[in-house]
C-alpha positions in Angstrom: 136.8 114.1 12.9 135.1 110.8 12.5 131.5 110.4 13.3 130.7 108.7 16.7 128.8 106.0 14.9 132.0 105.1 13.0 133.9 104.9 16.3 131.2 102.5 17.7 131.4 100.4 14.6 135.2 100.3 15.0 134.7 99.0 18.5 132.2 96.3 17.3 134.7 95.2 14.5 137.5 94.9 17.1 135.2 92.8 19.4 134.3 90.6 16.4 138.0 90.2 15.6 138.6 89.0 19.2 135.6 86.7 19.1 136.9 85.0 15.9 139.9 83.6 17.9 138.5 83.1 21.4 137.5 79.5 20.5 141.2 78.6 20.6 141.1 79.0 24.4 143.4 80.4 27.1 146.1 77.8 26.8 146.6 78.6 23.1 146.5 82.3 24.0 149.3 81.8 26.6 151.5 79.9 24.1 151.0 82.0 21.0 152.5 85.5 21.0 150.8 86.3 17.7 147.4 85.6 19.3 148.4 87.7 22.3 149.4 90.5 19.9 146.1 90.2 18.1 144.1 90.6 21.2 146.2 93.5 22.5 145.8 95.3 19.2 142.0 94.9 19.1 141.7 96.0 22.7 143.8 99.0 21.8 141.3 99.8 19.0 138.4 99.5 21.4 140.1 101.9 23.8 141.1 104.3 21.2 137.6 104.5 19.7 136.2 104.9 23.2 138.6 107.7 23.9 137.7 109.5 20.7 133.9 109.4 21.4 132.6 112.8 22.5 131.7 113.0 26.2 128.0 113.6 25.4 127.9 110.3 23.5 129.6 108.4 26.3 127.0 110.0 28.7 124.2 108.2 26.7 125.6 104.9 28.1 126.6 105.5 31.7 126.6 101.7 32.4 129.7 101.4 30.2 132.9 101.8 32.2 134.5 104.3 29.8 137.4 105.3 32.0 138.4 101.7 32.5 138.3 101.0 28.8 140.3 104.1 28.0 142.7 103.3 30.9 143.3 99.8 29.5 144.1 101.3 26.1 146.7 103.6 27.8 148.3 100.6 29.5 148.4 98.6 26.3 149.8 101.5 24.2 152.3 102.8 26.8 152.9 99.8 29.0 155.2 97.8 26.6 156.8 95.3 28.9 154.4 95.8 31.8 151.4 94.2 29.9 150.0 91.3 31.9 148.8 88.5 29.7 146.2 87.4 32.3 144.7 90.9 32.2 144.6 90.9 28.4 142.9 87.4 28.4 140.3 88.6 30.9 139.6 91.8 29.0 139.3 89.9 25.7 137.4 86.9 26.8 135.1 88.5 29.4 135.0 92.3 29.2 134.9 92.7 25.4 132.1 90.2 25.1 130.1 91.9 27.8 130.7 95.3 26.2 129.3 94.2 22.8 125.6 94.5 23.5 126.0 97.8 25.2 127.9 99.3 22.2 125.2 97.8 19.8 122.5 99.5 21.8 124.3 102.8 21.9 124.9 102.6 18.1 121.2 101.8 17.5 120.2 104.8 19.6 122.5 107.1 17.7 121.3 105.8 14.3 117.7 106.5 15.4 118.6 110.1 16.1 119.6 110.7 12.4 
């Protein structure tokens, strides 16, 4: 089993991967299925890492909407043709960016407990 800190770092790496391509904008996202796939994959990573975090670690950050993050992962992994590009764009461009400082804070808190 991976350490929760590793899972949080996975989330931060996936957010950074999304951030690297957000500058291209929504129009490019809508026209580029590779970019769409990139965002979907990194949102899946965020959700999978969140799902794998122990409940006691998630409880340290109650402001994070863990069930929504995990639910998004489930839709992305199992939804196949039901994935809404608008929802993916919003999750990548707004929600992932808002999540970043919360994950950084949680990671710092866990690292101080070492």
